[in-house]
C-alpha positions in Angstrom: 6.3 -27.8 10.5 2.7 -28.1 9.3 2.0 -26.4 6.0 -0.2 -23.4 6.3 -3.2 -23.4 3.9 -5.8 -20.7 3.8 -9.0 -21.1 1.9 -11.4 -18.3 1.1 -14.4 -17.8 -1.2 -14.7 -14.4 -2.9 -17.4 -12.8 -5.0 -16.1 -9.4 -6.0 -18.8 -6.6 -5.9 -18.6 -3.7 -8.3 -17.9 -1.2 -5.6 -14.9 -3.2 -4.4 -13.6 -3.5 -7.9 -14.0 0.2 -8.4 -12.3 1.1 -5.1 -9.3 -1.1 -5.8 -9.0 0.4 -9.3 -9.1 3.9 -7.8 -6.4 2.8 -5.3 -4.1 1.6 -8.0 -4.7 4.6 -10.3 -4.3 7.1 -7.4 -0.8 6.0 -6.7 0.2 6.0 -10.3 -1.4 9.5 -11.1 0.1 11.3 -8.1 2.9 12.7 -10.3 0.4 13.8 -12.9 -1.7 15.7 -10.2 1.5 17.2 -8.8 2.5 18.4 -12.3 -0.9 19.9 -12.9 -0.6 21.7 -9.5 2.8 23.1 -10.5 1.3 24.2 -13.9 -1.5 26.0 -12.1 0.8 27.7 -9.7 3.0 28.8 -12.6 0.1 30.3 -14.4 -0.9 32.2 -11.3 2.7 33.4 -10.8 3.1 34.5 -14.4 -0.3 36.2 -14.5 0.6 38.2 -11.4 4.0 39.1 -12.7 2.8 40.2 -16.1 -0.6 41.8 -15.2 -0.6 42.4 -11.5 -3.9 42.0 -9.7 -6.1 42.9 -12.7 -9.3 41.4 -14.1 -7.3 39.9 -16.9 -4.9 38.1 -14.4 -7.9 36.8 -12.4 -9.5 35.6 -15.6 -6.3 33.6 -16.6 -6.2 32.1 -13.1 -9.8 31.1 -13.2 -9.5 29.6 -16.7 -6.4 27.6 -15.6 -8.2 26.3 -12.5 -11.3 25.5 -14.4 -9.2 23.6 -17.0 -7.3 21.6 -14.5 -10.4 20.8 -12.4 -12.3 19.7 -15.6 -9.4 17.4 -16.5 -9.4 15.8 -13.1 -13.2 15.4 -13.0 -13.2 13.9 -16.6 -10.4 11.6 -15.7 -12.3 10.2 -12.7 -15.5 9.9 -14.7 -13.6 8.1 -17.5 -12.0 5.7 -15.1 -15.4 4.9 -13.5 -17.0 4.2 -16.9 -14.1 2.0 -18.0 -14.2 0.0 -14.8 -17.9 -0.3 -14.9 -17.8 -1.6 -18.5 -15.0 -4.0 -17.7 -16.8 -5.4 -14.7 -20.2 -5.7 -16.4 -18.9 -7.3 -19.6 -16.6 -9.8 -18.0 -18.2 -13.2 -17.0 -15.3 -13.8 -14.6 -16.6 -11.2 -12.1 -20.0 -12.9 -11.9 -18.6 -16.1 -10.4 -17.2 -17.0 -7.0 -13.4 -17.2 -6.8 -12.0 -19.9 -4.5 -8.5 -19.0 -3.3 -6.3 -21.7 -1.7 -3.1 -20.0 -0.5 -0.3 -22.3 0.8 3.4 -22.1 1.4 4.0 -23.3 -2.2 1.5 -21.5 -4.3 -1.7 -19.5 -4.8 -4.4 -21.5 -6.4 -7.4 -19.7 -7.8 -10.5 -21.4 -9.3 -14.0 -20.5 -10.4 -16.7 -22.0 -12.6 -14.7 -21.3 -15.8 -11.1 -21.3 -14.7 -8.5 -23.0 -12.5 -5.0 -21.6 -12.1 -2.0 -21.8 -9.9 0.9 -19.5 -9.5 4.0 -19.4 -7.5 4.5 -16.8 -4.8 7.5 -15.4 -6.7 5.2 -13.8 -9.3 3.8 -11.6 -6.6 5.7 -8.3 -6.7 4.1 -6.8 -3.6 1.2 -7.2 -1.1 -0.7 -4.4 0.5 -3.4 -4.3 3.1 -6.0 -1.5 3.1 -8.9 -1.0 5.5 -11.1 -3.4 3.5 -8.8 -5.5 1.3 -5.6 -7.5 0.8 -4.1 -6.8 -2.6 -1.6 -9.2 -4.0 0.0 -7.5 -7.0 1.2 -9.7 -9.9 2.1 -6.5 -11.8 1.9 -2.8 -11.2 -1.6 -2.8 -12.9 -3.0 -6.2 -11.7 -3.8 -7.6 -8.3 -5.7 -10.4 -6.6 -8.4 -8.7 -4.6 -9.1 -10.4 -1.3 -11.8 -8.6 0.7 -11.3 -8.9 4.5 -15.1 -9.7 4.7 -14.4 -13.1 3.0 -12.1 -14.3 5.8 -13.8 -16.5 8.3 -12.5 -14.7 11.4 -9.6 -12.6 12.8 -7.4 -15.7 13.4 -7.6 -16.5 9.7 -6.6 -12.9 8.8 -3.7 -13.1 11.2 -2.6 -16.5 9.7 -2.9 -14.9 6.2 -0.7 -12.0 7.2 1.9 -14.3 8.6 1.9 -16.4 5.4 2.3 -13.3 3.2 5.1 -11.9 5.4 7.0 -15.2 5.2 6.6 -15.5 1.5 7.2 -11.8 0.5 9.2 -10.3 3.3 9.8 -6.5 2.8 7.4 -6.6 -0.2 4.5 -7.0 2.2 2.9 -3.8 3.5 0.5 -5.2 6.0 -1.2 -4.0 9.2 -1.3 -5.9 12.4 
């Protein structure tokens, strides 16, 4: 059997880096958002039990909703600012990444780095509308934009390689 090797060139744009960070955070924060929703509903329930439908109960509900909304908005703004600072201050994002993915390893290189890793460090793979994400931890992933693949046949070949190497850990389309 001929060894499959896929080579792609990637220059990550800020909006791609931001979207991928939001994807990773969204999944992790789902429990937090659920908990905040439960807290809000508890406040509404307690306010109605204690005060009925009075101005005071409506005021408690409004303050609770405003507090939770403010927390969520500030969290998103904070994430945006951290991601922007990280992206702008890191020289690694200003260079092209060359990926060479084979049956044996994932080789990544750029102007200032050259690294290889075995497939067994990848804990999962995910395909979104615009990207392939190869996670080396729950907080870190190789970002491979679909726009960087030469054509649909290279994308199909990549999916097949990832499925062979990761099995059930690969959540891919197509």
